[in-house]
N, C-alpha and C positions, 0 to 999 in steps of 0.2 A: 412473531415472525417479522422479518424485515427483508426488503429487496435491496440488493447491493450489486456492484460490478466487481467481479473478481479478476485480478490481473496476475497471471502466473508467468514466470520466466519462459521465454521461447514459445509462447502461445498467444493467440489473440484473446483479448478480454471477452468476458461473457457475463450475462446477467444471471443472478442466482438468488433464490429465496432461501434465507437461512434462519435458524432458530435465534431468538434474541439473547440466549444465555451466553455467558462468558466462555464456557467450554467450546461451544460451537464456533465462536469467533476465533478462539485460540487454535482450534484444529485447522482453520483455513490458513493461518499464517505460520503455523508450526511452532508456536511458543508464546512468549509474553507479548502483549499488545502495546504498540507504540503509535500514537497519533502522529501523522506526518502532514504538515501544513504547506505543501508545495503547490496546491491548486489555488487559483485566484478567485474562487467562488465562495462567498459567505455562506455558512451553513453546510459546507461539504468538506469532508476530511478523508484522507487516505489512512488506512490502518495497516501497519506492517508488524513484522517481528522485531522487537526491540534489540535482539542480539544477532540479527541476520548477518551482518558483516563479520562479527566476532567469531561466529561458528561456521563461517565459510559458505553461506548460502550463495547460489549463483546470482549474478547481476540480472536485474529485471528490466528497469527502464531508467533512462537518463533524464535529468531535469537540470535547469540552470543551477540549482542549489546543490546538486550532486547526484550520485547513483543510488537508487533504491535496490536493495538485494532481497531475494526471496519473494514469496507470494505476498501481495497486499490486496485489500479490498477498499472500495470507495463507497462511502455511505453518507447519510445526512448527519448533522451535528446540531442538536437543538439547544446546546449550551449546558445540558445536564446529562445527556445520554446520546448514544449513537442511534440513528433511526433510518428509516427507508429513504431512498431517493425517489423522486417522482419518475413517472414513466419517461418524461422528456429528458431528465437528467441521466437515467439509465441508458437510453439510446445515445445520448451525446457522449458519455464517457466510454461506452462500449465501442463506439466509432473512433474516438480519440486514441484509444489504446489497442486498436485492432492489429497494428503491425508491431511485432516484437522487435526489440533492439538486440543486436549482437554485441554482447559485453563480455570481455575476457575476465577471468578470475584476477588477473594481474591489475586490471583497471579497478576492480572492486577493492582490492587491497590498497591500491594507491589512494583511493577515495576515503579510506578509513582514517579518520583524524581524531585524535584525542587532545583536547586543550586543557592544560593545567594552569590554573590561575593562582599566583602567589599573592599573599596578603602582607 
């Protein structure tokens, strides 16, 4: 079991204890897992759905780096595996993400960018 902060579109963030298995984490984000390193704290990672924007999931939160679509959770990252946040971190991130952002589907689509590099 691990303790994480879950952030759903149009809802305040909340603290949740989840099973450590892959299926449990995938069920939260609704698909394939993608680590998102938009937070500036070492050892903490956001985990979202890798295909969120491609499959039209709603916008969730804005960051300087772009919009995150779909549900994501925040957990610890010990370099080898995802792990629990401390109680202090849980409270900090639940407070940080308590106010939902109003994001249109058009904004999400505009934020979807694919870069193709030629050699």
